[in-house]
Structure formats: C-alpha cells, structure tokens
C-alpha positions, 0 to 999 in steps of 0.5 A, a space after each residue: 817748710 825748711 828743707 834741712 839737707 839744702 844747708 851747707 855742711 862740712 865734716 872734719 875730724 877733731 883730734 881734740 874730741 877724737 870724733 868727726 864733727 859736722 858743721 853748718 855754714 848757716 848755723 855757725 854756732 852749732 856742731 854735732 860729734 859722731 864716730 863716723 862722718 855719716 853719723 855726724 851729718 845725720 845727727 846735725 840734720 836732726 839737731 837743725 830740725 829741733 833748732 829751727 822748729 824752736 826758732 819758729 815757735 819763738 818767732 825767730 828768722 830762720 836763715 836761708 840756705 846759702 845754696 838757695 840765694 842768688 849771687 851777682 858775682 860782684 862784691 866791693 872791697 875796700 883796700 888802702 890806696 897804696 895796695 890799690 895802686 900796687 895791684 893796678 900796676 901788677 895788672 898793667 905789667 901782666 897785660 890783664 884787667 884788675 878785675 881779672 888780677 884779683 879774680 886770679 888771686 882769689 881763686 889761687 
C-alpha cells in the first residue's frame, strides 16, 4: 500500500496561473492548482491516489517516496581535470580536505 503523504511535496505561487501550484518530486510531470496552499496539497494527494491506482492496474512501477530511500552520503561527480586541480589547490590553501571543501561549497 502506498502512503501518499510520504512523497515529497512543494507548493509555490504561480504568477502565470494566479494560484498556488502543488508539485511532487517523485512525479515531476504532475501538478495541481488551487486557491490556497492547503487545497493544492490536498488536491495533489487525491491526484496521486488516482495516478498510482492507474499505474498499478497497468503493471507500471510506482516510484518509491524519496523519504523511504536510504542514502549513503557518498556520490561521485566527474569534473574536468583542471577544475579538480583548482579545487585541490583551494583545499590545500584553506588547510581542509578536498571532501570538506566540496561539502561546504554544496551547502553554501
């Protein structure tokens, strides 16, 4: 059974539509417009229920909520050698590891 409230939601104002729009990270093609943020989220949850039911009926894989996934805290990124060198120099000049430098840049 899917717990629809465990998905990752965001509500923002749509100037173009003149309403609040609810979005779901796990279903990037879906959105729901409403006059209040609460109605937008409520509408999105109902829409997800319908979409997931349809996916199950058609044998499609239903996305797992991002909150339910386990993250190791590690990922690899490929960058040009010159950029790698420049970052290594910055880290050395600051007296920190390359990992700490990159973490602080990502956080900032």
